Structure formats: C-alpha cells, structure tokens
N, C-alpha and C positions, 0 to 999 in steps of 0.2 A: 338613753331617756326613754319612757317607755311611748311617749307619744308619737316621735321619729320610728322607731323600732316597729309601732304598729302601722305606720302609713306606711313604710316601706312594706310590709309584708301584705300589704291590703292590695300593690300594684298586681294588675290582671287575676283578682280574685273577689268575683261578688260579694262572697260571704263576708271576708273580712271586712270589705269597705263599708256593709252594712253597718257590720258591728261597731266600727270607728264611730259613727254618729255619738256613741256614747262623750265624747270628746266636747260635742257641743261647739263645734269650729270648723273653719273652713277645711277643706280638702286640699291639701298642697301638690298633691300630683298634678305636674303640668298647668297649675292654676293660670298662671298669667298668657298663655297659649292658648286654654280653652275662655277664656275671657274675651280675649281679643279676636278668639277665631281663627288663629293662627294655623294656618295649614304650611308644612315646610315642602308641598311638593308645590305652592304656587309661589311661593315665597315673595321675595322685594318687590314685585310691579302690586301684588296681591294688597301687602300692609300700604304703599304708597296710596292707592285706589283708596283703601279705606281711611287713612289719617290724614289730617294735614300738615303736622307738625309731629313728630317723634321728637321725645323729649327726652333727656341724661339725667340721673337724678344725680351723679358725680359733677356734672355741668349745669347744675341748677340755673346762675346767673344766665347763662348763656341761653338755656332754655327757655328763663322767663321772658330775657330781651327776642327770641325771635317770634316766642306766640304773640306777642307786644305787635311788633313790628308786621306780622304777616296778617294779624285779624286788623290792624289800624293805618296801615301803610306809614305811620310816622316815627321815626329812629328817635329815642331820646335820647339827650346827650350824655347821660352818664352809661350808654350801653355802646357808644361808640369809641372806639379809641382807635382809629385813622391814623391820626397826629399824633399819636404818644410815640416816643421810639421804642424799638421791638424788647429790650429788659424791661423798661415798666410796663407794658403792654402786656406781656408774660407772667409779671410776678404777682405772689401770692400778698396780699394785704388780708393778715385778718383781722385787723380791724374792720376792716369792710367787708369782710367773709360772713355768711351765716355761720355761726359758732354753736356748735353742741356743748351745751352744759347738762351734764349729766343728774346735778341737783334737781335743776329745773325740766328737761325734757324728758327722762326716764320712766315718768309717769307710775314709779313705784314698781319697774321691773328691775329685778336684781341683776340676770343676764342679760343684756341688751345691747343688740347690733354687733360692731366691731370689738364691744369689750369680751365678748362670749369667748372662749378660746374651744374650737371642736374637736374631737378629735378624728385621725385619719378614716377610722370605720367610719364614722358620723358624716363625712368630706365624702364618703363613696355613695353613701345611701342618698343622701341630697342630689349628689349628679345622678345618680340612677332616676330616681322620683320627679326631676326635673330636665332632661336630658331634650325635650321639644324646645321647654322654657330657655334653654341656655343656648341651642340654635336661633331662637326667637331674638334672645339678647343679645347677640354675638352680629347677627343681621342690622338689627336696629342701632346699635351703638357706629359698631365698625363699618358701617356703610351708610343706610340711611339718615341718620343726624348728619352725619358729616358733609353729606353732598346736601343735606338742608341748608347746611351752616353756609355751604359756597353759593350756593342759589340764592339764599338772602343777601350775602355781602355782593354779589355780583350784582342784582338786582339794584340796590341802593348805594351802591360805589364806597362800603364801608369795612372794616375790619370789626367783627364782634366783640367785646370785652370779656375776656375769660369769668372776671369779677367785676358786677357791675360798680361803678365809679361813685363813690361819698362826698358830699360837701361841695358839691357844684352850685353854677348859679342858675337862673330858674331858665335862662336861657333852653333852646333847643334845635334839632334839625327838622324841618319836615322834608319829607319824602316827597 
C-alpha cells in the first residue's frame, strides 16, 4: 500500500514527511497521542487531569452511560443492570446493540475497518508508526476506563450495563 509505506518511511525524516502532503490527509504517526498531547513520561495522572471521562469504542454503550451519569448525576434505567442476574447482565443482545451494516455504514469504502485483512508487514509498520498511541490506548482502556467505571458504579451504587437495555418503561432512577 503506497500510502502506508510513504508514512512509514517518513518517520524521523522531515523531507519525506513534507512530501506526504500530496496525500491531502491526516498524518497518522501517533495521531491520537499528538492530538491529546499525551506524554508517556507523565502517564495516567496527566490524562486523568486533562479528561473527565475516558471512553472505549469497543464499549460504546457503557461509555455513553458513563458520560450521561458523570455530567447529569442521573442514572437512566436502561444503563443500570444492578438487579439483573449476572448471566443476563453480561449477555450481549445483538438486537439491542448498535450493529454495523456494511451496506449503510461503509460510505462507499471497500476495505473498511475489520473487514480489511492486513499483511504481517503492514501490521508491523502500523505498530511502529503508532507506538506512542498504543501506549496511550493500553493505559486508557486497561487502566483509566476500568477505574472510571468502578468509580461511577461505587458513587451511584449501581452496576453499569455492557449494552444499553431497550424496551423499558419510561421510569428511571435519580441519583
């Protein structure tokens, strides 16, 4: 892939970096860590100081509930799985989930997301180009997100749902 190789070769090479402007797109070299001004030396405390809530795309329903609860103090019934049996609480209901529809959601892109199979060489290039981003992601998801989930659950005495519950009555719980 010409685009990937060009960016891979542009690492630590200001001349090639400038040449890549011909692609008229963003610079993928540790894009997320640059955007968030993440400094691996400062780590978790710096991120927690900058951001009230850290979300996880793979747990979007739980993230949306956390944002709503954090900023309103209100716990919607559909986010509260406290009184559900463990098996039902943890089960994934596809009918209730946000489901990816390639005909509707791919917006004309043939190789989109998880449907695109990359080669081992491409995987290595991407990993090298995003090494600080990978540190950031691991810190955010493996530590901060889970800590924030626990904090909200303890503060409101609830268990957040993994998937938003649908088809409920209009009643809800106020914190």
